[in-house]
N, C-alpha and C positions, 0 to 999 in steps of 0.2 A: 216531955220534950218534943218539940215539934221538929220535923226534919227540914222545914224550910227556914226556920228561924233558929239559929244556934244559940246555945247558952253562952254567957260571957266567960265562964271558965273554960269551956271547951274551945271557945274562940282564942283565949289567951294561950292555951297549950298548943293550939294549931299554929298560931303565929310563932311561938318559940320553936317548935319543931321545924317549921317552914324556914325560919331564920337560921337555925343550925345547919340544916341540909343546904340552904342557899350559901351560907358561909363556907362550908366544906367544898361545895361545888365550885364556888367562886375562887376559893383558894387553891384547889388542886385540879379539878376537872376542867373548868373553863379555859385556863391557860393552855392546857394540853390540847383541848379541842380546837381552840382558835389557832394554836401553833400548827396542828395537823391540817386544819382548813387552809392556813397560809401556805404550808408546804405544798399542799395539793394544788392550790391556786398558782403558786410559783411553777410547779411541775407542769401544769396544763399550759401556762403562758410560755414556758420554755419549749414545750413540745410544739405548740402552735408556731412559735418563732422558728424552731428547727424545721418544721413542716413547710413554712413559707420559704425558708432558705433552700430546702431541698427542692421545692417546686421551682424556684427561680434558677437553681443550678441545673435542674432537669431541662427547663426551657432553654437555657443557654447551651447545654449539651445538644439538645435537639437541633437548635439553630446551627451550631458548629457541625453537627453530623450532616444536616442538609447542605451546608456550604461545601463540606468535604466531598459529599456525594456528587454535588453539582460540578465541583472542580474536577473530580475523578471522571465524570461523564464528559466533560469538556476535553480533558486530556486524552481520553480514550478516543473521542472523535478526531482529535488532532492526529493521534498516532495512526488511527485507521486511514485518514486522508493521506498522511505522509507515506504509509505503506502502499496505498493504491497509486500514489504518484510514482513512487520507486518502481513498483510493478510495471506501470506504463512505460517508464523510462527503460527498464531492462528489456521489455518486449520490443520497443521501438529499436533499441540498439541491436537486438538479436536479428530483427527483420532487416535492418540496414546492413548488418554483417553478412547475412545470408544472401541479400541482393548483390552485394559487392562481390561475394565469392562466386555467385552464379554468373555475374557479368564477366569476371576474370576467366572463369572456366569457358564460357561461351566464346570470349575473345581468343583464348588459347586454341580452342577447337577451329575457329574460323582461320586463324593463322596457319594452323597445321594443314587444313583443308586446301588453303591457297597454295602452300608450299608443295603439297602433293599434286595439286592440279598443274602447278608450273612445271614440276618435274615430269609429269605424265605428258604434258604438251611438248616439252623439250625432247623427251624420249620419242614421241610420235614423230616429231619433226626430223629427228635424226634418222629414224627408221625410214621415213618417207624420202628423205634426201638420199639415203643409201639405196633404197629401191629405185628411186628416180634415176640415179647415176647408173645403176646396173642396167635398167631398161634402156636408158638413153645410149649407153655404151653399146648394147646389142643392136639397137635400132640404127645407130650411126654406122656401125661396122657394115651393115648391109646396105644402107641407102647412100652413104656418102663415099662414093668411089673417087670422085674428083675433087680438086682443090676449090673450085668456085662454089659448088654446092655446099661445101663445108663452111666457108666464110659466110655465106648468106644465112645459113642455119644458125651459126654462132651469133650473128648480129640480131636475128630475130629473137633468139633465146635471151639475149642480154637485155633487150628492151622489155620482154615479159617479166624477167626477174626484177628489173627496176621498178616496174608498175606494180607488181605484186608486193615488193618490199615496202614501197611507199603506202599502198593500200593497207597492208597488214600492220605496218608501224602505227598508223593512226587508229586501227581497230583494236590492237593488242593493248595499247596504252590505256 
């Protein structure tokens, strides 16, 4: 027998054994194999679909996250600007209040100085008047021994007082 050309009996038995093996495989193994392949195919398709959905969900989540971060940054900027504005208002109000307080204190000091000055001037005038009267009294006792010289001196003094009063009235005011 030749290896390249098989004998008809051998060929017959090979066909029958192939047919039996093929029948057993077709009856039992092929459905299980095709079922397993189909299950694997469905699993892979489901996994791919789930992966696409997860990718889309992740993209949406990333977009939402970016939007939330942008909104948070915008809100942060607004809050910082508002805080700076409030700070400036508070500082301006404090400066205004300090200026007003300083102005009031200065005005009170000026008024008190003016009152003390007026009181001092009045006291000096009283003292000068008292001293003048004392000196005049002493001078007059010695110099005015007669009636005529007394009247002349009184007239002269009255004129001087009137001139001084009118001159001082304009200067004091």
